[in-house]
Every structure is written in structure tokens, then in C-alpha cells.
N, C-alpha and C positions, 0 to 999 in steps of 0.2 A: 236799437236792437243789435245784439252781438251776432257775429257770424259763427255758425255752428260748424265745428270741425267734423268732416266726414272721412272716415278711414278708407284708404284706397283698398279695393277688393283684393289686390295681391297681398297687402299687409295683413288683412284679415285671414287670408288663406294660409299664409306661412306662419302665423302666430304660434300654433302648437309646435311646429318644427323648431322654431327659434327657441322656444321655452325648453324643449327637450335637449337641445345642444348647448344651451346657455348663451346663445347669441342675443344681441340687442338691436332692435330696429332704431335707425338714426334718420332724422330728417335729411333730405338730400343736401340742403344748404349747410349742414354741419358735418358732412361726410369727410373723412380723412382718406389719404391715398391708400392706406391698407384696408379700408372698408370695402365690402363687396356691394356693387350697385346692381340691383335687380331691375330688369326692364319689363314693361307691360306693353305689348303691341308696339315694340320698337322705341318706346320712350322711357327714360329712367323714371322709376316709380318709388323706389325704396332703397335705402342704403342699410347694410347689415354689418354690425361690428361683431366680429368673432371673439369668443372668449379666449383668455389666456390658458395655455396648456396646464398650468399649475392648478386650476380649478376643475379640471376634467375628472379626476378621480373622485372628488367630492360629489360631483354631479352624478357619476355612475353609481356611487354608493347610495345616494338619495333615491335614484331610480330603482335600485334593488329593494330598498325599503318600501317604496310604493308598490312594487310588484308583489311583495309578500305582505300585502294587506296593512301596511303601515307599521308592522311590528318591528321593534329594534332588531337588527341583524344578530346581535349577540343572543337573543332569545329563540332563534330558530333551532330546529332539531338538526342532527348531523346531516341527514339527507338533504335538507333545505340549504344548509351551509355549503355542501358540496355543489349543489345546483347554482348557488350564488357565485362560487368560484368559477364554475364552468362558464356561466354567462359573462362574468367579468373578463375571463380569458378571451372569449370570443370578441369582446369589445376592445381588447388591447390594454386592459388595465394594468397588466404586469410589465408593460414596456415603460411605464412611468417610474422614475426614480423613487425608491422606497415604497413601491406599489404593494409588494408582499407584506411589508410591515404594517402599512396603513390598513390593508384589508384584514390582516390578522387581528389588529386592534378592534376594528369595527365588528368583526365576528366574535370577538371574545375568545380567540384561540391563539395558539403559538404560530410563529412563522413556519416551524417544522410541520405543523398540521396543514397549513395552506400548501406547502410543497408536496405533502403526501396526497392531498386532494388533486393537485395538478398532475402528479405522477400517475395517479390512479386513472385519470382521464387519458393520459398518453398511452397507457397500457391497454385501454379498451378501444382505441382507434384502430381501424383496419390498416394494415401495412400496404 
């Protein structure tokens, strides 16, 4: 008879969070120094390997696609594209190198249009 693997309650609880940020659960005995070890009641329970920054923008764009009913971002109307740009700015997408170019390509617009959307937001914020 084989021993059945039972998932630790902490691993089950953080699974959606790890998926959302692109992190990977790692068995404790395979954890590296840069991994984050989570404890449960004072005992190490799970190691988490954080994603590389280079994949962050891809994950953010995939999340935007999910938020807009799975439709390709380039097929959204102008208001929806403006909303995507606002959400991406809130999440820091434009701090990533080539962020504007990558977002413009995903939205099917020019870099100039993305900058216009960003400037429109800045003009609507209270001083």
C-alpha cells in the first residue's frame, strides 16, 4: 500500500495567492537560501520560490485578460483599455523596462496612446 500525500493546510490556503503572484511552492528539503519559508504554528511548513521580475508584466497582462472575461486585450474598447492601463499603473507595470511598449503591443495601440491614457489619469487625480 502506498502512502498518500496529504497537502499541508497552509499550502492549500496560500495556493491561490501563489498562483496570482507567480510563485511556486517548494518542498522544504529542496528550499534554497533565496526561497521564503512559511511557518505554521512555529514550525517550517512550506517553502515558496518567488518568480523572476522579468515575468511580472506577463502575469499582470494575463490577469487583465482574466478580469476582462478572457477577451484579448486588443479587442477591448477604448474605455476598457484605459481601465487596463490604470490598473496596470496601480500595480507598477510601467516601472518594468519596456513596460509601456509591452502594454501597447498587448492592447493593440501605440506607445503614444498608452502615454495619453497615463497622462489623462494624472490630470484627473486631485492635487
